[in-house]
C-alpha positions in Angstrom: 174.3 -48.3 -34.6 172.6 -50.0 -31.6 173.1 -53.4 -33.1 176.9 -52.7 -33.6 177.2 -51.5 -30.0 175.4 -54.6 -28.7 177.7 -56.8 -30.8 180.9 -55.1 -29.4 179.7 -55.0 -25.8 178.6 -58.7 -25.7 182.3 -59.7 -25.4 182.4 -61.9 -28.4 185.2 -59.8 -30.0 187.3 -60.0 -26.9 186.8 -63.8 -26.7 187.7 -64.3 -30.3 190.8 -62.1 -30.0 192.0 -63.9 -26.9 191.4 -67.3 -28.7 193.4 -66.2 -31.7 196.3 -65.0 -29.6 196.4 -68.2 -27.6 196.1 -70.3 -30.8 199.1 -68.5 -32.4 201.2 -68.9 -29.2 200.2 -72.6 -29.0 201.0 -73.1 -32.7 204.5 -71.9 -32.0 204.9 -74.4 -29.2 203.6 -77.3 -31.3 205.9 -76.3 -34.2 208.9 -76.4 -31.9 207.7 -79.7 -30.4 207.3 -81.3 -33.9 210.8 -80.1 -34.9 212.2 -81.6 -31.7 210.3 -84.8 -32.2 211.4 -85.2 -35.8 215.0 -84.5 -34.8 214.9 -87.6 -32.5 214.2 -89.8 -35.5 217.0 -91.7 -37.3 218.7 -89.9 -40.1 217.1 -91.9 -42.8 213.6 -90.9 -41.5 214.4 -87.4 -40.3 215.6 -86.4 -43.8 212.1 -87.0 -45.0 210.8 -84.6 -42.4 213.3 -81.8 -42.9 211.9 -78.4 -43.6 214.0 -78.1 -46.8 212.1 -80.9 -48.4 208.6 -80.0 -49.6 207.2 -83.3 -48.4 208.9 -82.8 -45.0 207.4 -79.3 -44.6 204.0 -80.7 -45.5 204.3 -83.6 -43.0 205.5 -81.3 -40.3 202.4 -79.1 -40.9 200.1 -82.2 -40.8 201.6 -83.4 -37.6 201.3 -80.0 -36.1 197.7 -79.7 -37.2 196.8 -83.1 -35.7 198.5 -82.3 -32.4 196.8 -78.9 -32.2 193.4 -80.4 -33.1 193.8 -83.1 -30.5 194.8 -80.7 -27.7 192.1 -78.2 -28.6 189.4 -80.9 -28.6 190.3 -82.7 -25.4 191.4 -79.6 -23.4 189.0 -76.9 -24.6 186.0 -78.3 -26.5 185.1 -81.2 -24.3 185.4 -79.3 -20.9 183.6 -76.3 -22.4 180.7 -78.6 -23.6 180.5 -80.3 -20.3 180.5 -77.0 -18.4 177.9 -75.5 -20.7 175.6 -78.5 -20.2 176.1 -78.4 -16.4 175.6 -74.6 -15.9 173.3 -73.8 -18.8 171.2 -76.9 -19.4 169.3 -77.0 -22.7 165.6 -76.3 -22.7 163.3 -79.3 -22.6 162.1 -80.5 -25.9 158.5 -79.8 -26.5 156.1 -77.6 -28.3 156.3 -73.9 -27.3 153.0 -72.5 -25.9 152.2 -70.3 -28.9 152.7 -73.2 -31.3 150.5 -75.5 -29.1 147.8 -72.9 -29.1 147.9 -72.6 -32.9 147.7 -76.4 -33.2 144.7 -76.4 -30.9 143.0 -73.7 -33.0 143.8 -75.7 -36.2 142.4 -78.9 -34.7 139.2 -77.1 -33.7 138.8 -75.6 -37.1 139.4 -79.0 -38.7 136.6 -80.5 -36.6 134.1 -77.8 -37.3 134.5 -75.9 -34.0 133.4 -79.0 -32.1 135.5 -79.8 -29.0 137.8 -82.8 -29.5 
């Protein structure tokens, strides 16, 4: 029960819920934008992109996906990554102290307890 309480109280569920709500709202905006964008095309091309045609519905979904992916990457993922690196720098690469101690013991045993 303690593990579940820690999982709920860490805030991950809230962040995921907010992200999903925002994604659904943004998807509606992008869908409307794609419909508007395809309505500006000439009739010969816009018939291909109509929602009544299976290919048109597919192309609208692909365009919407690409627009959503682009916006999410450039406006969410990149700033988040830069902020994370700035405020929470990654630990320096190197051998942890316990592993270094074990390697030293291994080396001493390999040399017959003689200092290296």
